[in-house]
C-alpha positions in Angstrom: -0.2 0.0 0.0 1.4 3.4 -0.9 2.4 5.6 2.0 0.7 9.0 2.5 3.5 11.7 2.2 4.1 13.8 5.0 3.7 17.5 4.9 7.4 18.2 4.3 7.3 15.6 1.3 4.1 17.3 -0.1 5.7 20.7 0.0 8.9 19.3 -1.7 6.8 17.8 -4.3 4.8 21.0 -4.8 8.2 22.8 -5.0 9.4 20.4 -7.9 6.1 20.7 -9.8 6.3 24.5 -9.4 9.8 24.5 -10.8 9.1 22.1 -13.5 5.9 24.3 -14.5 8.2 27.3 -15.1 10.6 25.2 -17.2 7.5 23.9 -19.2 6.3 27.5 -19.8 9.7 28.4 -21.3 9.8 25.4 -23.3 6.4 25.8 -24.6 6.8 29.4 -25.5 10.2 28.5 -27.5 8.0 25.6 -29.3 5.2 27.9 -30.1 7.4 30.4 -31.7 9.1 27.5 -33.7 5.8 26.0 -34.6 4.5 29.5 -35.8 7.6 29.9 -38.1 7.8 26.3 -39.1 4.1 26.0 -40.1 3.9 29.3 -41.8 1.3 30.7 -39.6 2.0 34.2 -38.5 -0.7 34.5 -35.9 -0.4 35.6 -32.3 -0.4 32.8 -29.7 -3.7 34.0 -28.1 -5.5 34.2 -31.4 -4.4 30.9 -32.4 -5.6 29.4 -28.9 -9.0 31.2 -29.6 -9.1 29.5 -32.9 -8.4 25.9 -31.5 -10.9 26.6 -28.7 -13.6 27.7 -31.2 -13.0 24.4 -33.2 -12.8 22.1 -30.2 -16.0 23.8 -28.6 -18.0 25.0 -31.6 -19.3 28.2 -32.2 -18.9 30.4 -29.2 -20.5 33.8 -28.0 -17.4 36.0 -27.2 -18.1 36.1 -23.5 -18.3 32.3 -23.5 -15.0 32.1 -25.6 -13.4 34.4 -22.9 -14.3 32.3 -20.2 -13.1 29.0 -21.9 -9.8 30.7 -22.5 -9.6 32.4 -19.0 -9.3 35.7 -20.5 -10.9 39.1 -20.1 -13.4 40.2 -22.8 -11.3 42.9 -24.3 -8.3 40.4 -24.8 -10.7 37.9 -26.3 -12.2 40.5 -28.5 -8.7 41.4 -30.0 -8.0 37.9 -30.7 -11.4 37.4 -32.3 -10.9 40.5 -34.6 -7.4 39.2 -35.6 -9.0 35.9 -36.7 -11.8 37.5 -38.5 -9.3 39.9 -40.2 -7.3 37.0 -41.5 -10.4 35.1 -42.6 -10.1 32.3 -40.1 -13.2 33.3 -38.3 -16.5 34.8 -38.8 -19.5 36.2 -36.8 -22.8 34.3 -37.2 -26.1 35.0 -35.6 -26.8 33.1 -32.3 -29.7 30.8 -32.8 -30.7 31.2 -29.3 -30.8 35.2 -29.3 -30.7 36.8 -32.7 -29.4 40.1 -31.3 -26.2 38.3 -30.3 -23.7 36.7 -32.3 -21.2 33.7 -32.1 -17.8 33.4 -33.6 -17.4 30.3 -35.8 -14.2 29.0 -37.6 -14.1 29.3 -41.5 -12.7 26.8 -43.9 -9.5 28.9 -43.9 -9.5 28.6 -40.1 -10.0 24.8 -40.1 -7.2 24.6 -42.8 -4.7 26.6 -40.6 -5.9 24.4 -37.5 -5.0 21.3 -39.4 -1.8 22.6 -40.7 -0.6 23.7 -37.2 -1.8 20.6 -35.4 -0.1 18.3 -37.8 3.1 20.2 -37.6 2.7 20.3 -33.8 2.3 16.5 -33.7 5.4 16.0 -35.7 7.5 18.1 -33.4 6.3 16.3 -30.4 6.7 12.8 -32.1 10.3 14.0 -32.7 10.7 15.1 -29.1 9.1 12.2 -27.2 8.5 9.7 -29.9 11.1 7.3 -28.3 9.6 7.5 -24.8 8.1 4.3 -23.6 4.5 4.0 -24.3 3.7 3.8 -20.6 5.5 7.1 -20.0 3.5 8.9 -22.7 0.2 7.7 -21.4 1.2 8.7 -17.8 2.2 12.1 -19.0 -1.0 12.5 -20.9 -3.2 11.5 -18.0 -1.5 13.7 -15.6 -1.6 16.8 -17.9 -5.3 16.1 -18.4 -5.8 15.7 -14.7 -3.8 19.0 -14.1 -5.7 20.9 -16.9 -9.2 19.5 -15.8 -8.3 20.9 -12.2 -7.3 24.3 -13.5 -10.6 24.3 -15.7 -12.5 24.1 -12.6 -10.8 26.9 -10.6 -12.0 30.5 -10.3 -8.6 32.0 -10.7 -9.6 35.3 -8.7 -10.8 33.1 -5.8 -7.8 31.0 -5.9 -5.6 34.1 -5.9 -7.5 35.6 -2.9 -7.5 32.3 -0.9 -3.7 31.8 -1.4 -2.5 35.5 -1.0 0.3 36.2 1.2 -1.4 37.9 4.0 1.9 40.0 4.8 1.8 41.2 1.4 0.2 44.5 0.9 -2.5 44.6 -1.9 -6.0 45.2 -2.8 -8.4 43.9 -0.3 -11.6 44.6 -2.4 
């Protein structure tokens, strides 16, 4: 039976995870840049994330897209505008409320998504293709668990609950 980690062990493990997340962020930023150059798609990372999210979830109201991306509405609006300017997305009436609109991927957006996703998969295969299958499955499972945990978090509430009480800041 596995032993329950002590508080010290948990703190050390959380510290290690934190350090690895910093390294992962740096690595993914480098890979995103390389992917953009290699795939020939010159699109800001946030706009590309918005396009991928629209394709994963289907047409979205801008407010719903902002929530799905964990972004504020003005930033999401900028990304949507970039997608529309490039012809990768368009606005369509919301069938539930004709006064509102949804953002939908176009054929050009689906083609860009396919090209970038294919290139991304080739890059990942080059990086981890020789890892044992069990390691890849474990990584995928743990990343999915972490992402699912993050998806269920109110980030503002988490920030308030974990704020350092000795650090001055907004108490509102």
